[in-house]
N, C-alpha and C positions, 0 to 999 in steps of 0.2 A: 622197829629200826628203820633209820633212814640213810641211805648211802648218797653221797652227794655226785652229781652228775660227772664232774671231772675225774673222780676216783674210777668210775666205771669206764670212762674213755681211757684212762691210763691202763686198766686192766684188759680191756679189749685190745689195746695196742700191744700188751705184753703177749698175749695169745697169738698175735700177728707176727710180731718182730722178734721174740723170745729172749731178749736181753734188757737189763736196765738201761744201759747207755744207748741202745737203739730206740728204746721208747722215749728217752729224754731228747734225742736228737731228733726224731720224727715228729714228736708233738710240742718242740720248742719250749721244754723245761729243763730242769737239772736233775741229775741222778739222785742227789739226796732228797729233792721234793718227791721224786717217785718212790723212793724207799718209805718215806714218811706216810705217803698215801696208802701205800699196801700195809703198812703196820696199823694205820688207823682203821682200814678195812677188816683187817684181822680181828681187831678189839671189838669192832661191831658186830661181827658174826660170831665171835666167841670160839674160834678154831684157827689153827695154823692153816695157810693156803699154799705154802711154798715149802720145798724141800731146800735148805740152805746148805751149799756145798762150798769147797774151798774158795773158788773164784767165780762162783755163779750161783744162780738161784733157778730154781724150776718148779712149775706148778705141781702140787700133788694131786690126787684124784677129786678130792673137794675143791681145791683151786681152779682145776680145770672146768668143773661144772659151773662154778661161779663166773669164770671167765666166758664161758660160753653164753650164759645168761647175760652178761654185761654187753657182749657183742650183739645180741639180739635186741636188747634195749636201746642201743645206739643206733641200730639199723631202723628200728620202729620210729625213733625220734625224728630221724632223717626223712623217713617215709610221712610221718605225720606232717612235718613241716612243708614237704614238698605238696601234699594233699591240699593242705590248707591255703597254700600260695595259690593254687589254681582255681579256688572257688570265690565267691562273692564279688565285690565291687572291683573297679579297676584298682590295680595294685600300684603303689608308689614306692619306688626304691631309690634312695639316695646314696651317692658315692662321695667320699672324701679322699683326694689322692695327692701325692706329692709330685705328680708328673701328669702331663696331658696325655700321652698317647695310651699308657696303660688304662686311663679312666675311659678314653673314646673306645678302646677295645672292648672293655668291660660293658659299656652301655650297649654295644652291639649284640654281645652275647647275651645279655640279660633281656633285651628285646625279642631275640630269637627264641629264648627259652619260654618267655612269659609274654606271648603276643597280647597287644593291648596295655601293657604295663607302661606306666609314666615313670621313666628313668632319668634321673637328673644327676649332675656331679659338680663338685666344687674343688678347685685347685688350691690347695694349701702348701706354702713352701717349706714346710717342717713337719716332721713326724709327730711332734708333741701336739701340734694343732690337729693333726688327723685322729689320734687317739682321744683328744678331748671331744671332738664331734661325735666319735662312737660313743663315748661315756655319757654325753649330754643328749643323746638320742637324735642328733641332728644328721646323723648319717647312719645307714645300715650295714654299710660296707666300707672298709678302709684300704687303702693301698699304700704301703711304706717300703722303705729300703731294707729296713731289718725286721726280723720276726720279734715281737715283744715278749718278753719271757714271762711276765706276770700271767698267772693260772686263769685270769678272768678273760683273757683273750684266747682266741683260736686263730692260729695263723697256718698258712700254707704257701708254697712257692707259686707264684703266678706267672711271671715271665721275665725275660731278659731283654735288655736293649742297649745297643752300641750305637753311638752317634758318630757321623763322619761330617766332612764339611765338602760341599759341592762347589768347584771353582771353575771358571772359564778355563778351556784346555790351554790357552796361551798364558795363563796366570804362571809366575815363577815357581810356585809351589805344587803345580799340577802333575809334575813327574815323581813327586816324592811317594814312597811307599806308605809313609804316615806323618802327621804332623801334629805338634804340640799346640795347646791353645795360645801359649805366649808368642808363638811365631805369627799369630794373626793380628798382631799389634798395628793399629792405624787402619784396619780394614773397615768396611762398612758391610753390615751382615743383615739379611732379611730373616725374621723368626716370628712365631706367633706371639701374641700379646702376653699370655699368661703360660709360663712353662714350668712353673712350680719350683723344686729345689734347684733345677738347672740354671736358674737365673742367678743364684747366689754363687754358684761355682763360676759361671762365666764372668760375673763382674769381678770376682776375686782374681781369676787368672788372667783376664784381659780387660782390664778397667778403662783402657784408652780405645776401645772398639766403639763405633757408632752402630746402633741397631735400629733397623727400621722394622716396626711390628705391625702386624695384620690379625684380625680376629678370625678370618675364614680361610678354609683351605683354597677355595677359588681365588680369593684376592692374593694370596700368596704366590699361586701358581702363575697369575698375570704378572706379578712384580718380577717374577724370575724371568719369564719369557720376554719381558720388555727391557730388561737390564742386564748389566754383567756383574751384578752383585753377587756375593757369596751367600750361601744358606747352609744352615744345619740339616742333616739327613739322618733318619732313623734306619736301622737295618731291618726294622719291622715294615712290611709293605702295607701300611695302613695310612699314609699321608698323602701329600701332594706329589705329583710326579715331577721328575727332574729331566730337563731337556737333553738330548743327546750331545749338544754343544758343550755340556758341564762334564768334568772329570771328578769322580767321587774319591776322595781320600780318607782313610780312617784316621781318627783323632786318638793320639797315644796315651792321653792322660787317663788314669784309672777312672776318674770321676765320670768319665764319658762310656764306661763299660759297666752296667749296673744290673742288679737283680731286684725285682719288686716281689712284695708279698701281699696276698689277699688277707685281710684281718677283720674278724667279726668278734663280738662278744660271745664268750662261752655259755 
C-alpha cells in the first residue's frame, strides 16, 4: 500500500483543525478535494476512518491512529529536509517573486537561517511566470498574490504590504489623509527599477506619470535627499529612509494594499 504525501498532509491537517472546511481553507484546497482524498485513503486502508454525522465528520479510533501517524510522518519529512539542508556544500536557494520587497525580506531570512547559503531572487511581474519558474525548477520558492489551489503546490501566508506616497510637506496633497493613484497625474516619482506587478498597476492607474528609476537603495535615498520628487513608500521598514521633510500619505487604491503568499512544490 502506498499513501500519497498530499493525503497524509490533509489528514494531519484534519487532526489539527477538526473540520473539512477548515482543512480546505488552511491548506488552500477545496472541501470536495479533501473529501475525495479521505475516501481514497479509506479505500487504500480497507476500513472506514471517520464517523459521518449529519453536518460533520469525526475521526473514529482507527482514523485517529492513522492521523497521528500522518502527523508524525509530516513532521519527520520537515525534520529530514531541515537536516539535509544544513549538510554538504554551499546551498543555493532561488526565489521568484511578483514584488521586490517580499523577495528582499525572504533573502535576508534565508541567509540568517542558512549561513553561507547563496540566495538569489528574480522579480516576475505576473503570478503565472512565478509558478512556471517553480514548475521548471528555476526557482525553489515563489512569492505570489494568491495561493494556487492546485494540490501540487504548498502555499502559506507570508506577509502584507501597503504602499503610501511620500511628498514634500508643502505639496498640495500633503494635508490629505489618503490619496488615489489617479490624483498623481503629471507628477514625477522616484522608484526602484524592477518592482514586479506594481509596475502594471501604476501604469494602468497613472499612465501620464514620469518615473525616475534606480537599482539601489543607496541611489534612491540620494535622489530623494537631493530633490523634491515624490516616491513610493512601503509600510514594511525594510527599504530606504524617508527624510523628515516629507509627509507620508497612504494610497487608497485596493491594489496598494496586498497580501503575499510563499509557494513551494508539495
